[in-house]
N, C-alpha and C positions, 0 to 999 in steps of 0.2 A: 091617642087614637080616636078618630071621629067615628061615631056610630055608623055601622054599615060599611066601614072601610078598614081594611087590614093594612097596617103600615109595615113596609119591608125595609129595615134599616141597614141592609147589607152593603159592605164595601166590596166591589167586584174583585179586589186584589187581596189575596191571602199573604200576609207578611209574617215571616218567622225570623226574627233577628234581622240579618242583612239580606235574607233571601225573600224574593217576592214571586208569587205564582198566581195566575188568574184562576179563580174558581171554575171558570168555564173549562180550562185545560185539564184541571185536576179531575173533574167529574167526567169529562169526555174520555180520559185515559182509564178511569175506573170502570166506566161503562163498557169499554172495549174488552177489558180483562174479564170482567164478570160475565159479559155476554158470550165471550169465547169459551169460558169454562162450562157454562150451561150447555152450549151447543155440543161441546166435546162429550160431556156426560150423557146427554140424551142420545147422541149418535153412536155410543159405544157398541150397540149390536151390529152396526154396519161398517165400522172401521176401528182400527187400533188407536190408542192414545196418541202415538207418534203421528199417525196419519191425520187424526183430528187436529192436532196442534199445527201441523203444516197447512192444512186447509184453512184453519181459523186465522193464522198469521197472514196468509195470502189474501183472505177476504178483508182483513183489516186494512192492509195496504191498498187494496182495490177500493175500499170504502173511502179512504182518505183522498185518493186521487179523484174518485168520482165526485165527492163532495166539493172539492176545489174547482173541478171543471165546470160543474153546474153553477156554482157561485159566480165564476168568472163570466159565464154566458149570461146569467141573469143580471149581472152588474157591469156589462161590457162598456156602458157609457162612462164608467169610472176608470176603465183600463185602456180605452181606445187611444187616448193621447200618449200613453206610455205602456205598451203591452208587456214590457219586461216585468212590470209590477205584478203581473198575474202569477209570477213564480215566487213572489215574496210572501210565502205562506206564514212567515213569522209575524206579519202584520195583521193576521187574522183573516177570516172570511171563509165560510163553508156553508154548504146547503145539505141538510140532512136527507132530502129526497135523493140527491145525487150520491150521497154516501150509501144509501140502500141499494141503488142500482149498481154502483161500482162494486160493493161488497158481494152482492148476489152473483154477478157475472164472474168476479175473480174466484169466489168460492166454488162455483160450478166448474170453472176451468181447472182449479186445483184438485177437485174431487175426481174429475175425469182423468187427469194426469196420474193420480194415485191409484187409479183403477178400482175405485169404490163406487157404490150406487150414488150418483150425483144428486138425484132427486131426493133420496132418503137423507143424505147429508144436509141438503138445504132445508128440508122439513125440520130436522132437529135444530139446525142453526137459526131458523126463523124465531124460535122461542127466545133464544139468546139475543137475537137482534132486537126484539121488542123490549126485553128487559134492559139491554145495554142502552138503547135509545132513551128509555125513561130515566135511567141514571144520569145520562148526559144532560138531560133537560134540567136536572137540579142545578147544574152550573149556570144554565141560561136564566133560571129563576133568580138566582143570587145576583147575577150581573145586570139583569134587566135589559138586555140588548135587543130583545124583540118587542116592538111596540104594538099596542092594541087599541081598540076603540074605547070611547068613554063608557063608563059603567055607572049606573045610577039605580038606587033602590034595591040592590042585591047585597046580601050580607057578606059576600065574598069578593067584593070589589077591592082592588089593591092599589097602592101608590108607593113610590120609592122615596125614602127620606134621607138617605146618606148623601153627603155633599159630593162624593165622587161617583155616584151611581151613573150608569148608562140608561137607567129606567126613567119612566114618566113620573112626574111629581104630582099629577092629578089622578083622581080615581079612574081606573081602567079595568077592563076584563082581564083576568089572569089567564090569558090565552095559552101561555106555555104550560101552565098547570093543567089546563084542559087536555092538552096534547099528551102530557105525561100520563095522565089517567087512561087516555085512549090507547097509548102504547101498551100499557100493562093489560088492558082489556083484550087487545088483539093477541097478545102473547098467551093469555089465559085460554082463549078460544082454541088456539093451535095446540096448546098443551093438552087440552081436553080431547082434541081430535086425534092426537098422535096414536094412542093405542087402538083407535077405531078406524084408522086410515085404510087398512086392508079391506075391512068389511064394507066400507063406504066407497071403495075404489078411489080413494083420494091420495094413495101413496105416491109420493113424488110431486104432489100438487099442493101440499099445505103451505109451501112458501108463497104460492099465489093467493091462497086464502088470507095469509097474513098481509101481504102487500095490498090486496084488494080492500080488506077491511080498513087498513091504515089509510088507504087512499080516500075512502068514503069520509072518514073523520077529518082527514087533513083538508079535503075540499071544503067541508062545512066550516072548518075553523077559519077559512079565508074571510068569512063574514065579520070576524072580530080581530083579524090581523091587519095591520097597516102596511102591508107589503105592496109595492107599486105594481100596477098592471104590467104584464109581460108580453102576452100574445092573445089576440082576440078578446081583449078586455079581462083576461084571466091572469091571476098571479102565477108566477113560475111554478110554485108548489101545487097550485090547483091544476095546472095543465099536466104536470107529471102525475098527479093523483088520478086523473082520467085515464092515463096510460096504465096505471096499476089496476084500476077497476076493469079495464078492457082485457088485460092479461088474465085476470081471474075468470072473467066470462068465457074466454077461449079455453082456459084450462078445464073448467067444469064441463063445457060443451063437448070437449074432445076426450073426456075420460071414458073408459070402457063402460058399456051399458050394463044395467043390472047391478045388483049388490050381492056380495058374498055373504053366505050364512054360516 
């Protein structure tokens, strides 16, 4: 290992005997399960376990659909010649910002359908969303599929050394690691706010706090991510992040005035 550079020797594929599984898929699935369980646990004052399970499963399906849709839109130049490939999910391709949008919308619909407080359900689910996203990012770190800008002079620069890696072999910023830490920080803020939501008149709005905070960090991370420009010179994730921040501003501006004591 060169001074100031952390070598990541990971093979992106986990092989157990004759079976092979991508670390990305393993941690994505683990993140969904753990995130769902956290959301169900925190939301128990507002819905039963069975209701929470149904809401969580619907949110997961919505997140998967949303992540694929946004990925296809972002990478349409790759699918324009053969649009049917947009349905070939087994070939990979997902956008975490689309997953957040799809999961929130599907969770809201499921909560309304179950006749439980949708805002409260999403508030609880936002903590699980943040933790689940962070766990999913572990798989991204191992596979190295998200590329970043060059990193010099910092003790945490990384490079990938495995012959089968999808990552960069020269020192770069650990952009995915940055996002993992930010996901956990956003989840921690919402967890701290949950018991104070009524007094601060943020009940039903903490999901927007999470998305807004995540959006701020994700927009800033665009400076070290090598994602292509999508619209108005912004990366797709940066454009979506502005939408998240705008949603937070609206949610705060429209909350009841004053504070409960």
